[in-house]
Steps between C-alpha positions, in 0.01 A plus 500: 500500500687203646666200333613174663849393392561128473877495527761462775620856438387816324858581400460359144204734446730797562721393207326682216725332245303182574164624630425796272208324332325458836473880521373538141823662383627479141830582329685518832834682471753523783621845604790592728238480775164335440335432166294669232217306338166524322177450692163462326214677677158607371585392148820705482870430553674714762871525576567425865789475741517180706726434797515303822572558867581233757133392513310668215464557127418852383369609160468869406372648174743765377239779500363400839173370358507193722717306743475142625667365813519131590620449858594153624495371856586171665317437828573163659574344162189636329598728214255757367512800269307824550421680173430874486412730211503879475418714199256557218199276436507361853153355437663243270804428716351178635527350153873557472570405862288189453715389207821548698350319800403205280849480352664504841272236647514263203861526385717620790568141610700440181765761581801422715754723673840545340820492702669840509863469392579869464658559841852504352416768246326704769812490719714605204266787417512622859879484496507717187252756631604862449546743786162666535493875573128521567210252523138588429263239641187552289349157553123519534472812281365524146541750218577788499684488836806303372552763229454800730725374778774366273529823301515700821771271637712524185483879491608520865791258455866548413671395176573127474274409794327162487130504585308182580121500463312212663160440342241224470315672215584342160379806306767708673770252393365463145401859417579767755849446640669416165351823361634695798847351448484590129402861574805542725731300272568240771588134485280265701454137591212303649535226761206275566470444877200266485200698617661835413774639277808713549538762226854640517576832327861603434513878476735660251661841513217740578484863404203625694448836664190580694379837368169673550275500196202706401153370427550594136772232489255225591372415152859451380586291805206267448577452132865414556545153645833582662380825656173348619680339794579846641135536598540223759773696673303823522166335580650296780207452739217253439197671652223261399445165332188344347423162347224529240313295239379754240694796367342845504654844424383601849791297632725782376318764706700561817570809713818691425797419281517118482683226316253218435630156405257221410570149370312177449613234746654299218671813358311477170483880508658785696366855526710792628323834538556844654196699609439814702164535680325286242664651191705251297843644418649197327445126473679198356355153440719198426320192370741249350697682230235771469539839668225762516509847653269746673129470407570208266650309792201561727243428228664167417429382856142631516341154474778300666387221734716302736677543830754781508685704761511880516759695700489872574842653563583844638826692496696640789733687263489838329340516156515840330150567370506659155213291368176665394236347725 
């Protein structure tokens, strides 16, 4: 769906502090990068992440149920917006896109660009930047990749290293990376770079030894938040990735010993599971402050709808098999 913009610039429409109502957002709250807000859809309020790039506004429901992208273009002085919807109830998406289109066409002319006076603070911030030991550029990826790659990087680093993670995914800044820093008892800071963020992790003294573990250790590893990260060191090779809409236990059926990590694109939930030739050895589901394990974790997702990513990881390391399978 396309909207005509009656303004000299689309820049004001990228300032969600002023234009949030155009996109049907409510209770907008600024985060370190992007915003969290309520969005009413099909008679129900959903929590969404909202953020901007240099030419677009993106809205993502935290459980991946829907996403909306509004992309602006200026061709020879004619400004237009292309609106796209992905997710559940696509048959009704024209209604919601139609409302946003109407708002943009009728009210965009009343917004004006604001002069940016932050260059001095940006220069100061750059001058005070820490010495980075390692940079992970994870822009363009969604959950659970920021969690997997950051944990692996921390466990392969030296004490007091400084790791910088570049991401343009607000859920990673809001949920995932702060949780990773907490697990490893690290300080962190977030620097908003405009259309992406720099998440800087200051490692503390680390007491980590890479030892082989047996399959009978897995249930304990998955239940302990600090030990859980060890799995990402042993299962260090991503063999396959899927993007799916509906959860099914069949997703956990994969040849051989496999670590399976699945997460909604907005990181509303995260599933970590170990299986061997289709037999579930252990599973952990994190949904907000709730944690479920094994069959309870899988059953809780049995009717889950929304876009989510699944990654299948294999190990290149020795695991002593004492598990009854």
